[in-house]
PDBQT receptor file of N, H, CA, C and O in Angstrom, charges set to zero:
ATOM      1  N   MET A   1       0.796  -1.521  -0.115  1.00  0.00    +0.000 N 
ATOM      2  CA  MET A   1      -0.106   0.053   0.171  1.00  0.00    +0.000 C 
ATOM      3  C   MET A   1       1.086   1.059   0.353  1.00  0.00    +0.000 C 
ATOM      4  O   MET A   1       1.984   1.034   1.194  1.00  0.00    +0.000 OA
ATOM      5  N   PRO A   2       0.794   2.180  -0.922  1.00  0.00    +0.000 N 
ATOM      6  CA  PRO A   2       1.167   3.458  -0.824  1.00  0.00    +0.000 C 
ATOM      7  C   PRO A   2       0.946   4.319   0.544  1.00  0.00    +0.000 C 
ATOM      8  O   PRO A   2      -0.091   4.446   1.194  1.00  0.00    +0.000 OA
ATOM      9  N   LYS A   3       2.476   4.972   0.825  1.00  0.00    +0.000 N 
ATOM     10  H   LYS A   3       3.319   4.868   0.297  1.00  0.00    +0.000 HD
ATOM     11  CA  LYS A   3       3.002   5.526   1.901  1.00  0.00    +0.000 C 
ATOM     12  C   LYS A   3       1.665   7.110   1.263  1.00  0.00    +0.000 C 
ATOM     13  O   LYS A   3       1.470   7.381   0.078  1.00  0.00    +0.000 OA
ATOM     14  N   LYS A   4       1.117   7.714   2.256  1.00  0.00    +0.000 N 
ATOM     15  H   LYS A   4       1.276   7.494   3.219  1.00  0.00    +0.000 HD
ATOM     16  CA  LYS A   4       0.503   9.253   1.954  1.00  0.00    +0.000 C 
ATOM     17  C   LYS A   4       1.376  10.465   2.855  1.00  0.00    +0.000 C 
ATOM     18  O   LYS A   4       2.044  10.087   3.818  1.00  0.00    +0.000 OA
ATOM     19  N   ALA A   5       1.347  11.424   2.617  1.00  0.00    +0.000 N 
ATOM     20  H   ALA A   5       0.805  11.730   1.835  1.00  0.00    +0.000 HD
ATOM     21  CA  ALA A   5       2.037  12.683   3.313  1.00  0.00    +0.000 C 
ATOM     22  C   ALA A   5       0.781  13.229   3.867  1.00  0.00    +0.000 C 
ATOM     23  O   ALA A   5      -0.257  13.387   3.225  1.00  0.00    +0.000 OA
ATOM     24  N   THR A   6       0.961  13.493   5.069  1.00  0.00    +0.000 N 
ATOM     25  H   THR A   6       1.805  13.365   5.591  1.00  0.00    +0.000 HD
ATOM     26  CA  THR A   6      -0.849  14.490   5.696  1.00  0.00    +0.000 C 
ATOM     27  C   THR A   6       0.213  15.786   5.766  1.00  0.00    +0.000 C 
ATOM     28  O   THR A   6       1.440  15.717   5.686  1.00  0.00    +0.000 OA
ATOM     29  N   VAL A   7      -0.694  17.118   5.956  1.00  0.00    +0.000 N 
ATOM     30  H   VAL A   7      -1.691  17.174   6.021  1.00  0.00    +0.000 HD
ATOM     31  CA  VAL A   7      -0.046  18.067   6.911  1.00  0.00    +0.000 C 
ATOM     32  C   VAL A   7      -1.358  18.533   7.685  1.00  0.00    +0.000 C 
ATOM     33  O   VAL A   7      -2.366  18.760   7.015  1.00  0.00    +0.000 OA
ATOM     34  N   ASN A   8      -1.381  18.649   8.749  1.00  0.00    +0.000 N 
ATOM     35  H   ASN A   8      -0.563  18.465   9.294  1.00  0.00    +0.000 HD
ATOM     36  CA  ASN A   8      -2.474  19.534   9.531  1.00  0.00    +0.000 C 
ATOM     37  C   ASN A   8      -2.543  21.119   9.275  1.00  0.00    +0.000 C 
ATOM     38  O   ASN A   8      -1.569  21.859   9.410  1.00  0.00    +0.000 OA
ATOM     39  N   PRO A   9      -3.577  21.459   8.962  1.00  0.00    +0.000 N 
ATOM     40  CA  PRO A   9      -4.194  22.947   8.321  1.00  0.00    +0.000 C 
ATOM     41  C   PRO A   9      -3.930  23.496   9.467  1.00  0.00    +0.000 C 
ATOM     42  O   PRO A   9      -3.521  24.656   9.420  1.00  0.00    +0.000 OA
ATOM     43  N   GLU A  10      -4.074  22.880  10.738  1.00  0.00    +0.000 N 
ATOM     44  H   GLU A  10      -4.407  21.938  10.777  1.00  0.00    +0.000 HD
ATOM     45  CA  GLU A  10      -4.360  24.233  11.734  1.00  0.00    +0.000 C 
ATOM     46  C   GLU A  10      -3.102  24.529  12.561  1.00  0.00    +0.000 C 
ATOM     47  O   GLU A  10      -3.006  25.156  13.617  1.00  0.00    +0.000 OA
ATOM     48  N   MET A  11      -2.206  23.952  11.856  1.00  0.00    +0.000 N 
ATOM     49  H   MET A  11      -2.285  23.443  10.999  1.00  0.00    +0.000 HD
ATOM     50  CA  MET A  11      -0.581  23.725  12.617  1.00  0.00    +0.000 C 
ATOM     51  C   MET A  11       0.366  24.373  11.519  1.00  0.00    +0.000 C 
ATOM     52  O   MET A  11       1.364  24.997  11.879  1.00  0.00    +0.000 OA
ATOM     53  N   CYS A  12      -0.127  24.136   9.446  1.00  0.00    +0.000 N 
ATOM     54  H   CYS A  12      -0.938  23.629   9.154  1.00  0.00    +0.000 HD
ATOM     55  CA  CYS A  12       0.784  24.812   8.991  1.00  0.00    +0.000 C 
ATOM     56  C   CYS A  12       1.071  26.388   8.814  1.00  0.00    +0.000 C 
ATOM     57  O   CYS A  12       0.093  27.017   8.410  1.00  0.00    +0.000 OA
ATOM     58  N   ILE A  13       1.781  26.840   8.955  1.00  0.00    +0.000 N 
ATOM     59  H   ILE A  13       2.576  26.329   9.284  1.00  0.00    +0.000 HD
ATOM     60  CA  ILE A  13       2.247  28.205   8.762  1.00  0.00    +0.000 C 
ATOM     61  C   ILE A  13       2.549  28.637   7.111  1.00  0.00    +0.000 C 
ATOM     62  O   ILE A  13       2.957  29.778   6.894  1.00  0.00    +0.000 OA
ATOM     63  N   GLY A  14       2.350  27.764   6.054  1.00  0.00    +0.000 N 
ATOM     64  H   GLY A  14       2.018  26.837   6.230  1.00  0.00    +0.000 HD
ATOM     65  CA  GLY A  14       2.436  28.130   4.792  1.00  0.00    +0.000 C 
ATOM     66  C   GLY A  14       4.055  28.452   4.366  1.00  0.00    +0.000 C 
ATOM     67  O   GLY A  14       4.374  29.134   3.392  1.00  0.00    +0.000 OA
ATOM     68  N   CYS A  15       4.877  27.892   5.189  1.00  0.00    +0.000 N 
ATOM     69  H   CYS A  15       4.618  27.338   5.980  1.00  0.00    +0.000 HD
ATOM     70  CA  CYS A  15       6.404  28.360   4.933  1.00  0.00    +0.000 C 
ATOM     71  C   CYS A  15       6.820  28.037   3.501  1.00  0.00    +0.000 C 
ATOM     72  O   CYS A  15       7.416  28.764   2.707  1.00  0.00    +0.000 OA
ATOM     73  N   GLY A  16       6.390  26.823   3.349  1.00  0.00    +0.000 N 
ATOM     74  H   GLY A  16       5.906  26.233   3.995  1.00  0.00    +0.000 HD
ATOM     75  CA  GLY A  16       6.464  26.080   1.773  1.00  0.00    +0.000 C 
ATOM     76  C   GLY A  16       7.921  25.271   1.755  1.00  0.00    +0.000 C 
ATOM     77  O   GLY A  16       8.345  24.788   0.705  1.00  0.00    +0.000 OA
ATOM     78  N   LEU A  17       8.394  25.203   2.573  1.00  0.00    +0.000 N 
ATOM     79  H   LEU A  17       8.050  25.596   3.426  1.00  0.00    +0.000 HD
ATOM     80  CA  LEU A  17       9.360  24.164   2.672  1.00  0.00    +0.000 C 
ATOM     81  C   LEU A  17       9.430  22.921   2.474  1.00  0.00    +0.000 C 
ATOM     82  O   LEU A  17      10.429  22.213   2.348  1.00  0.00    +0.000 OA
ATOM     83  N   CYS A  18       8.031  22.585   2.441  1.00  0.00    +0.000 N 
ATOM     84  H   CYS A  18       7.219  23.161   2.543  1.00  0.00    +0.000 HD
ATOM     85  CA  CYS A  18       7.698  20.898   1.945  1.00  0.00    +0.000 C 
ATOM     86  C   CYS A  18       7.687  20.752   0.270  1.00  0.00    +0.000 C 
ATOM     87  O   CYS A  18       7.992  19.748  -0.373  1.00  0.00    +0.000 OA
ATOM     88  N   VAL A  19       7.274  21.967  -0.207  1.00  0.00    +0.000 N 
ATOM     89  H   VAL A  19       7.026  22.783   0.315  1.00  0.00    +0.000 HD
ATOM     90  CA  VAL A  19       7.016  21.834  -1.626  1.00  0.00    +0.000 C 
ATOM     91  C   VAL A  19       7.959  22.261  -2.309  1.00  0.00    +0.000 C 
ATOM     92  O   VAL A  19       7.758  22.371  -3.518  1.00  0.00    +0.000 OA
ATOM     93  N   GLY A  20       9.361  22.658  -1.724  1.00  0.00    +0.000 N 
ATOM     94  H   GLY A  20       9.524  22.569  -0.742  1.00  0.00    +0.000 HD
ATOM     95  CA  GLY A  20      10.423  23.156  -2.069  1.00  0.00    +0.000 C 
ATOM     96  C   GLY A  20      11.170  21.589  -2.288  1.00  0.00    +0.000 C 
ATOM     97  O   GLY A  20      11.696  21.155  -3.312  1.00  0.00    +0.000 OA
ATOM     98  N   SER A  21      10.982  20.777  -0.667  1.00  0.00    +0.000 N 
ATOM     99  H   SER A  21      10.554  21.129   0.166  1.00  0.00    +0.000 HD
ATOM    100  CA  SER A  21      11.726  19.595  -1.126  1.00  0.00    +0.000 C 
ATOM    101  C   SER A  21      11.192  18.146  -1.873  1.00  0.00    +0.000 C 
ATOM    102  O   SER A  21      11.837  17.239  -2.399  1.00  0.00    +0.000 OA
ATOM    103  N   ALA A  22       9.905  18.316  -1.702  1.00  0.00    +0.000 N 
ATOM    104  H   ALA A  22       9.380  19.052  -1.274  1.00  0.00    +0.000 HD
ATOM    105  CA  ALA A  22       8.959  17.168  -2.472  1.00  0.00    +0.000 C 
ATOM    106  C   ALA A  22       8.044  18.040  -3.323  1.00  0.00    +0.000 C 
ATOM    107  O   ALA A  22       6.915  18.177  -2.852  1.00  0.00    +0.000 OA
ATOM    108  N   PRO A  23       8.281  18.638  -4.437  1.00  0.00    +0.000 N 
ATOM    109  CA  PRO A  23       7.118  19.534  -5.259  1.00  0.00    +0.000 C 
ATOM    110  C   PRO A  23       6.121  18.365  -5.823  1.00  0.00    +0.000 C 
ATOM    111  O   PRO A  23       5.019  18.781  -6.179  1.00  0.00    +0.000 OA
ATOM    112  N   SER A  24       6.342  17.026  -5.947  1.00  0.00    +0.000 N 
ATOM    113  H   SER A  24       7.237  16.687  -5.657  1.00  0.00    +0.000 HD
ATOM    114  CA  SER A  24       5.587  16.286  -6.719  1.00  0.00    +0.000 C 
ATOM    115  C   SER A  24       4.319  15.678  -5.333  1.00  0.00    +0.000 C 
ATOM    116  O   SER A  24       3.363  14.946  -5.586  1.00  0.00    +0.000 OA
ATOM    117  N   VAL A  25       4.579  16.087  -4.273  1.00  0.00    +0.000 N 
ATOM    118  H   VAL A  25       5.356  16.682  -4.067  1.00  0.00    +0.000 HD
ATOM    119  CA  VAL A  25       4.188  15.556  -3.637  1.00  0.00    +0.000 C 
ATOM    120  C   VAL A  25       2.918  16.752  -2.710  1.00  0.00    +0.000 C 
ATOM    121  O   VAL A  25       1.720  16.476  -2.641  1.00  0.00    +0.000 OA
ATOM    122  N   PHE A  26       3.492  17.944  -2.136  1.00  0.00    +0.000 N 
ATOM    123  H   PHE A  26       4.464  18.168  -2.193  1.00  0.00    +0.000 HD
ATOM    124  CA  PHE A  26       3.225  18.920  -1.401  1.00  0.00    +0.000 C 
ATOM    125  C   PHE A  26       2.937  20.464  -2.487  1.00  0.00    +0.000 C 
ATOM    126  O   PHE A  26       3.806  21.018  -3.160  1.00  0.00    +0.000 OA
ATOM    127  N   THR A  27       1.744  20.800  -2.395  1.00  0.00    +0.000 N 
ATOM    128  H   THR A  27       1.038  20.351  -1.849  1.00  0.00    +0.000 HD
ATOM    129  CA  THR A  27       1.562  21.675  -2.890  1.00  0.00    +0.000 C 
ATOM    130  C   THR A  27       1.072  22.725  -1.895  1.00  0.00    +0.000 C 
ATOM    131  O   THR A  27       1.167  22.432  -0.704  1.00  0.00    +0.000 OA
ATOM    132  N   LEU A  28       0.585  23.852  -2.215  1.00  0.00    +0.000 N 
ATOM    133  H   LEU A  28       0.507  24.090  -3.184  1.00  0.00    +0.000 HD
ATOM    134  CA  LEU A  28       0.230  25.136  -1.509  1.00  0.00    +0.000 C 
ATOM    135  C   LEU A  28      -1.109  25.571  -1.696  1.00  0.00    +0.000 C 
ATOM    136  O   LEU A  28      -1.170  26.381  -2.621  1.00  0.00    +0.000 OA
ATOM    137  N   ASP A  29      -2.335  25.305  -1.099  1.00  0.00    +0.000 N 
ATOM    138  H   ASP A  29      -2.285  24.647  -0.347  1.00  0.00    +0.000 HD
ATOM    139  CA  ASP A  29      -4.041  25.571  -1.206  1.00  0.00    +0.000 C 
ATOM    140  C   ASP A  29      -4.483  27.307  -1.666  1.00  0.00    +0.000 C 
ATOM    141  O   ASP A  29      -3.732  28.221  -2.007  1.00  0.00    +0.000 OA
ATOM    142  N   GLU A  30      -5.586  27.294  -1.552  1.00  0.00    +0.000 N 
ATOM    143  H   GLU A  30      -6.196  26.551  -1.275  1.00  0.00    +0.000 HD
ATOM    144  CA  GLU A  30      -5.852  28.493  -1.694  1.00  0.00    +0.000 C 
ATOM    145  C   GLU A  30      -5.199  29.746  -0.566  1.00  0.00    +0.000 C 
ATOM    146  O   GLU A  30      -4.683  30.807  -0.918  1.00  0.00    +0.000 OA
ATOM    147  N   GLU A  31      -5.383  29.303   0.738  1.00  0.00    +0.000 N 
ATOM    148  H   GLU A  31      -5.802  28.441   1.024  1.00  0.00    +0.000 HD
ATOM    149  CA  GLU A  31      -4.894  29.879   1.906  1.00  0.00    +0.000 C 
ATOM    150  C   GLU A  31      -3.724  29.831   1.952  1.00  0.00    +0.000 C 
ATOM    151  O   GLU A  31      -3.348  30.812   2.593  1.00  0.00    +0.000 OA
ATOM    152  N   GLY A  32      -2.825  29.185   1.605  1.00  0.00    +0.000 N 
ATOM    153  H   GLY A  32      -3.131  28.388   1.085  1.00  0.00    +0.000 HD
ATOM    154  CA  GLY A  32      -1.240  29.220   1.428  1.00  0.00    +0.000 C 
ATOM    155  C   GLY A  32      -1.097  28.306   2.557  1.00  0.00    +0.000 C 
ATOM    156  O   GLY A  32      -0.264  28.623   3.405  1.00  0.00    +0.000 OA
ATOM    157  N   LYS A  33      -1.791  27.178   2.727  1.00  0.00    +0.000 N 
ATOM    158  H   LYS A  33      -2.468  26.920   2.037  1.00  0.00    +0.000 HD
ATOM    159  CA  LYS A  33      -1.525  25.871   3.644  1.00  0.00    +0.000 C 
ATOM    160  C   LYS A  33      -1.507  25.250   2.838  1.00  0.00    +0.000 C 
ATOM    161  O   LYS A  33      -2.190  25.458   1.835  1.00  0.00    +0.000 OA
ATOM    162  N   ALA A  34      -0.131  23.516   3.083  1.00  0.00    +0.000 N 
ATOM    163  H   ALA A  34       0.423  23.347   3.898  1.00  0.00    +0.000 HD
ATOM    164  CA  ALA A  34       0.381  22.550   2.487  1.00  0.00    +0.000 C 
ATOM    165  C   ALA A  34      -0.291  21.851   2.551  1.00  0.00    +0.000 C 
ATOM    166  O   ALA A  34      -1.036  21.736   3.524  1.00  0.00    +0.000 OA
ATOM    167  N   VAL A  35      -0.310  20.877   1.244  1.00  0.00    +0.000 N 
ATOM    168  H   VAL A  35       0.295  20.971   0.453  1.00  0.00    +0.000 HD
ATOM    169  CA  VAL A  35      -1.052  20.221   1.225  1.00  0.00    +0.000 C 
ATOM    170  C   VAL A  35      -0.794  18.697   0.514  1.00  0.00    +0.000 C 
ATOM    171  O   VAL A  35      -0.385  18.613  -0.644  1.00  0.00    +0.000 OA
ATOM    172  N   GLY A  36      -1.069  17.567   1.305  1.00  0.00    +0.000 N 
ATOM    173  H   GLY A  36      -1.402  17.635   2.246  1.00  0.00    +0.000 HD
ATOM    174  CA  GLY A  36       0.486  16.439   0.995  1.00  0.00    +0.000 C 
ATOM    175  C   GLY A  36      -0.697  15.295   0.147  1.00  0.00    +0.000 C 
ATOM    176  O   GLY A  36      -1.898  15.213   0.403  1.00  0.00    +0.000 OA
ATOM    177  N   ALA A  37      -0.056  14.627  -0.727  1.00  0.00    +0.000 N 
ATOM    178  H   ALA A  37       0.920  14.694  -0.935  1.00  0.00    +0.000 HD
ATOM    179  CA  ALA A  37      -0.888  13.849  -1.513  1.00  0.00    +0.000 C 
ATOM    180  C   ALA A  37       0.111  12.122  -1.491  1.00  0.00    +0.000 C 
ATOM    181  O   ALA A  37       1.254  12.145  -1.036  1.00  0.00    +0.000 OA
ATOM    182  N   GLU A  38      -0.413  10.939  -1.951  1.00  0.00    +0.000 N 
ATOM    183  H   GLU A  38      -1.342  10.920  -2.320  1.00  0.00    +0.000 HD
ATOM    184  CA  GLU A  38       0.358  10.011  -1.743  1.00  0.00    +0.000 C 
ATOM    185  C   GLU A  38       1.921   9.736  -2.831  1.00  0.00    +0.000 C 
ATOM    186  O   GLU A  38       2.261  10.073  -3.965  1.00  0.00    +0.000 OA
ATOM    187  N   ILE A  39       2.498   8.983  -1.756  1.00  0.00    +0.000 N 
ATOM    188  H   ILE A  39       2.222   8.709  -0.835  1.00  0.00    +0.000 HD
ATOM    189  CA  ILE A  39       4.490   9.205  -1.871  1.00  0.00    +0.000 C 
ATOM    190  C   ILE A  39       4.906   8.327  -2.940  1.00  0.00    +0.000 C 
ATOM    191  O   ILE A  39       4.670   7.144  -2.698  1.00  0.00    +0.000 OA
ATOM    192  N   PRO A  40       5.566   8.609  -4.271  1.00  0.00    +0.000 N 
ATOM    193  CA  PRO A  40       5.695   8.388  -4.934  1.00  0.00    +0.000 C 
ATOM    194  C   PRO A  40       6.947   7.283  -4.825  1.00  0.00    +0.000 C 
ATOM    195  O   PRO A  40       7.862   8.103  -4.886  1.00  0.00    +0.000 OA
ATOM    196  N   ALA A  41       7.729   5.791  -4.688  1.00  0.00    +0.000 N 
ATOM    197  H   ALA A  41       6.985   5.125  -4.638  1.00  0.00    +0.000 HD
ATOM    198  CA  ALA A  41       8.443   5.705  -3.934  1.00  0.00    +0.000 C 
ATOM    199  C   ALA A  41      10.136   6.033  -4.371  1.00  0.00    +0.000 C 
ATOM    200  O   ALA A  41      11.158   5.623  -3.820  1.00  0.00    +0.000 OA
ATOM    201  N   GLU A  42       9.971   6.955  -5.603  1.00  0.00    +0.000 N 
ATOM    202  H   GLU A  42       9.141   7.289  -6.050  1.00  0.00    +0.000 HD
ATOM    203  CA  GLU A  42      11.261   7.387  -5.789  1.00  0.00    +0.000 C 
ATOM    204  C   GLU A  42      11.414   9.046  -4.892  1.00  0.00    +0.000 C 
ATOM    205  O   GLU A  42      12.430   9.738  -4.961  1.00  0.00    +0.000 OA
ATOM    206  N   ASP A  43       9.978   9.479  -3.970  1.00  0.00    +0.000 N 
ATOM    207  H   ASP A  43       9.153   8.917  -3.913  1.00  0.00    +0.000 HD
ATOM    208  CA  ASP A  43      10.074  10.359  -3.353  1.00  0.00    +0.000 C 
ATOM    209  C   ASP A  43      10.021  10.484  -2.000  1.00  0.00    +0.000 C 
ATOM    210  O   ASP A  43       9.894  11.543  -1.387  1.00  0.00    +0.000 OA
ATOM    211  N   GLU A  44      10.137   9.193  -1.457  1.00  0.00    +0.000 N 
ATOM    212  H   GLU A  44      10.240   8.332  -1.955  1.00  0.00    +0.000 HD
ATOM    213  CA  GLU A  44      10.223   8.767  -0.430  1.00  0.00    +0.000 C 
ATOM    214  C   GLU A  44      11.214   9.578   0.598  1.00  0.00    +0.000 C 
ATOM    215  O   GLU A  44      10.663  10.147   1.540  1.00  0.00    +0.000 OA
ATOM    216  N   SER A  45      12.748   9.676   0.468  1.00  0.00    +0.000 N 
ATOM    217  H   SER A  45      13.196   9.214  -0.297  1.00  0.00    +0.000 HD
ATOM    218  CA  SER A  45      13.619  10.790   1.005  1.00  0.00    +0.000 C 
ATOM    219  C   SER A  45      13.280  11.933   1.329  1.00  0.00    +0.000 C 
ATOM    220  O   SER A  45      13.484  12.480   2.413  1.00  0.00    +0.000 OA
ATOM    221  N   ALA A  46      12.440  12.593  -0.118  1.00  0.00    +0.000 N 
ATOM    222  H   ALA A  46      12.275  12.148  -0.999  1.00  0.00    +0.000 HD
ATOM    223  CA  ALA A  46      12.500  13.995  -0.118  1.00  0.00    +0.000 C 
ATOM    224  C   ALA A  46      11.379  14.477   0.792  1.00  0.00    +0.000 C 
ATOM    225  O   ALA A  46      11.139  15.678   0.917  1.00  0.00    +0.000 OA
ATOM    226  N   VAL A  47      10.658  13.478   1.459  1.00  0.00    +0.000 N 
ATOM    227  H   VAL A  47      10.853  12.502   1.357  1.00  0.00    +0.000 HD
ATOM    228  CA  VAL A  47       9.202  13.659   1.746  1.00  0.00    +0.000 C 
ATOM    229  C   VAL A  47       9.988  13.380   3.096  1.00  0.00    +0.000 C 
ATOM    230  O   VAL A  47      10.183  14.427   3.712  1.00  0.00    +0.000 OA
ATOM    231  N   GLU A  48      10.388  12.480   3.593  1.00  0.00    +0.000 N 
ATOM    232  H   GLU A  48      10.230  11.629   3.092  1.00  0.00    +0.000 HD
ATOM    233  CA  GLU A  48      11.274  12.189   4.811  1.00  0.00    +0.000 C 
ATOM    234  C   GLU A  48      12.193  14.129   5.127  1.00  0.00    +0.000 C 
ATOM    235  O   GLU A  48      12.060  14.818   6.138  1.00  0.00    +0.000 OA
ATOM    236  N   GLU A  49      12.867  14.404   4.112  1.00  0.00    +0.000 N 
ATOM    237  H   GLU A  49      12.976  13.844   3.291  1.00  0.00    +0.000 HD
ATOM    238  CA  GLU A  49      13.284  15.837   4.663  1.00  0.00    +0.000 C 
ATOM    239  C   GLU A  49      12.407  16.836   4.899  1.00  0.00    +0.000 C 
ATOM    240  O   GLU A  49      12.671  17.646   5.788  1.00  0.00    +0.000 OA
ATOM    241  N   ALA A  50      11.479  16.926   4.312  1.00  0.00    +0.000 N 
ATOM    242  H   ALA A  50      11.265  16.268   3.590  1.00  0.00    +0.000 HD
ATOM    243  CA  ALA A  50       9.933  17.947   4.494  1.00  0.00    +0.000 C 
ATOM    244  C   ALA A  50       9.591  17.508   5.583  1.00  0.00    +0.000 C 
ATOM    245  O   ALA A  50       9.176  18.464   6.239  1.00  0.00    +0.000 OA
ATOM    246  N   VAL A  51       9.507  16.257   6.360  1.00  0.00    +0.000 N 
ATOM    247  H   VAL A  51       9.844  15.481   5.827  1.00  0.00    +0.000 HD
ATOM    248  CA  VAL A  51       8.831  16.108   7.561  1.00  0.00    +0.000 C 
ATOM    249  C   VAL A  51      10.274  16.952   8.445  1.00  0.00    +0.000 C 
ATOM    250  O   VAL A  51      10.046  17.923   9.168  1.00  0.00    +0.000 OA
ATOM    251  N   ALA A  52      11.360  16.543   8.296  1.00  0.00    +0.000 N 
ATOM    252  H   ALA A  52      11.545  15.755   7.709  1.00  0.00    +0.000 HD
ATOM    253  CA  ALA A  52      12.354  16.592   9.348  1.00  0.00    +0.000 C 
ATOM    254  C   ALA A  52      12.726  18.212   8.987  1.00  0.00    +0.000 C 
ATOM    255  O   ALA A  52      13.550  18.677   9.776  1.00  0.00    +0.000 OA
ATOM    256  N   SER A  53      12.308  19.061   8.035  1.00  0.00    +0.000 N 
ATOM    257  H   SER A  53      11.639  18.683   7.395  1.00  0.00    +0.000 HD
ATOM    258  CA  SER A  53      12.520  20.449   8.207  1.00  0.00    +0.000 C 
ATOM    259  C   SER A  53      11.150  21.277   8.476  1.00  0.00    +0.000 C 
ATOM    260  O   SER A  53      11.147  22.497   8.643  1.00  0.00    +0.000 OA
ATOM    261  N   CYS A  54       9.843  20.366   8.502  1.00  0.00    +0.000 N 
ATOM    262  H   CYS A  54       9.845  19.375   8.367  1.00  0.00    +0.000 HD
ATOM    263  CA  CYS A  54       8.812  21.155   9.079  1.00  0.00    +0.000 C 
ATOM    264  C   CYS A  54       9.243  22.184  10.125  1.00  0.00    +0.000 C 
ATOM    265  O   CYS A  54       9.552  21.705  11.216  1.00  0.00    +0.000 OA
ATOM    266  N   PRO A  55       9.318  23.475   9.994  1.00  0.00    +0.000 N 
ATOM    267  CA  PRO A  55       9.517  24.185  11.484  1.00  0.00    +0.000 C 
ATOM    268  C   PRO A  55       8.384  24.037  12.751  1.00  0.00    +0.000 C 
ATOM    269  O   PRO A  55       8.585  24.234  13.950  1.00  0.00    +0.000 OA
ATOM    270  N   VAL A  56       7.375  23.706  12.207  1.00  0.00    +0.000 N 
ATOM    271  H   VAL A  56       7.212  23.546  11.233  1.00  0.00    +0.000 HD
ATOM    272  CA  VAL A  56       6.019  23.443  13.484  1.00  0.00    +0.000 C 
ATOM    273  C   VAL A  56       5.644  22.223  13.414  1.00  0.00    +0.000 C 
ATOM    274  O   VAL A  56       4.846  21.860  14.278  1.00  0.00    +0.000 OA
ATOM    275  N   GLY A  57       5.998  21.431  12.598  1.00  0.00    +0.000 N 
ATOM    276  H   GLY A  57       6.646  21.726  11.896  1.00  0.00    +0.000 HD
ATOM    277  CA  GLY A  57       6.216  19.461  13.219  1.00  0.00    +0.000 C 
ATOM    278  C   GLY A  57       4.695  19.519  11.953  1.00  0.00    +0.000 C 
ATOM    279  O   GLY A  57       4.872  18.419  11.428  1.00  0.00    +0.000 OA
ATOM    280  N   ALA A  58       3.844  19.917  11.470  1.00  0.00    +0.000 N 
ATOM    281  H   ALA A  58       3.699  20.810  11.897  1.00  0.00    +0.000 HD
ATOM    282  CA  ALA A  58       2.393  19.740  10.787  1.00  0.00    +0.000 C 
ATOM    283  C   ALA A  58       2.625  18.675   9.695  1.00  0.00    +0.000 C 
ATOM    284  O   ALA A  58       1.603  18.393   9.068  1.00  0.00    +0.000 OA
ATOM    285  N   ILE A  59       3.936  17.914   9.272  1.00  0.00    +0.000 N 
ATOM    286  H   ILE A  59       4.766  18.143   9.781  1.00  0.00    +0.000 HD
ATOM    287  CA  ILE A  59       3.781  17.086   8.234  1.00  0.00    +0.000 C 
ATOM    288  C   ILE A  59       3.864  15.595   9.178  1.00  0.00    +0.000 C 
ATOM    289  O   ILE A  59       4.605  15.429  10.147  1.00  0.00    +0.000 OA
ATOM    290  N   ALA A  60       3.047  14.741   8.698  1.00  0.00    +0.000 N 
ATOM    291  H   ALA A  60       2.445  14.876   7.911  1.00  0.00    +0.000 HD
ATOM    292  CA  ALA A  60       3.013  12.862   8.781  1.00  0.00    +0.000 C 
ATOM    293  C   ALA A  60       2.773  12.318   7.874  1.00  0.00    +0.000 C 
ATOM    294  O   ALA A  60       2.072  12.948   7.082  1.00  0.00    +0.000 OA
ATOM    295  N   THR A  61       3.134  11.079   7.515  1.00  0.00    +0.000 N 
ATOM    296  H   THR A  61       3.703  10.567   8.158  1.00  0.00    +0.000 HD
ATOM    297  CA  THR A  61       3.136  10.059   6.856  1.00  0.00    +0.000 C 
ATOM    298  C   THR A  61       2.671   9.155   7.196  1.00  0.00    +0.000 C 
ATOM    299  O   THR A  61       3.004   8.900   8.354  1.00  0.00    +0.000 OA
ATOM    300  N   GLU A  62       1.712   8.137   6.579  1.00  0.00    +0.000 N 
ATOM    301  H   GLU A  62       1.441   8.343   5.638  1.00  0.00    +0.000 HD
ATOM    302  CA  GLU A  62       0.923   7.059   6.881  1.00  0.00    +0.000 C 
ATOM    303  C   GLU A  62       0.583   6.324   5.437  1.00  0.00    +0.000 C 
ATOM    304  O   GLU A  62      -0.120   5.313   5.410  1.00  0.00    +0.000 OA
TER     305      GLU A  62
């Protein structure tokens, strides 16, 4: 089963670091908050980097 990245919109400050780390997985919505998606196998390390670099700890993987 593929992994998915999720972002807590109440915690997200919209800094965009996750989008910079893994643009195929993260986007910013109309409110400037990050939104996650399914994680392609080739982007798993980039998503791990995004999780580690999120300044507010808003990203999780499942």
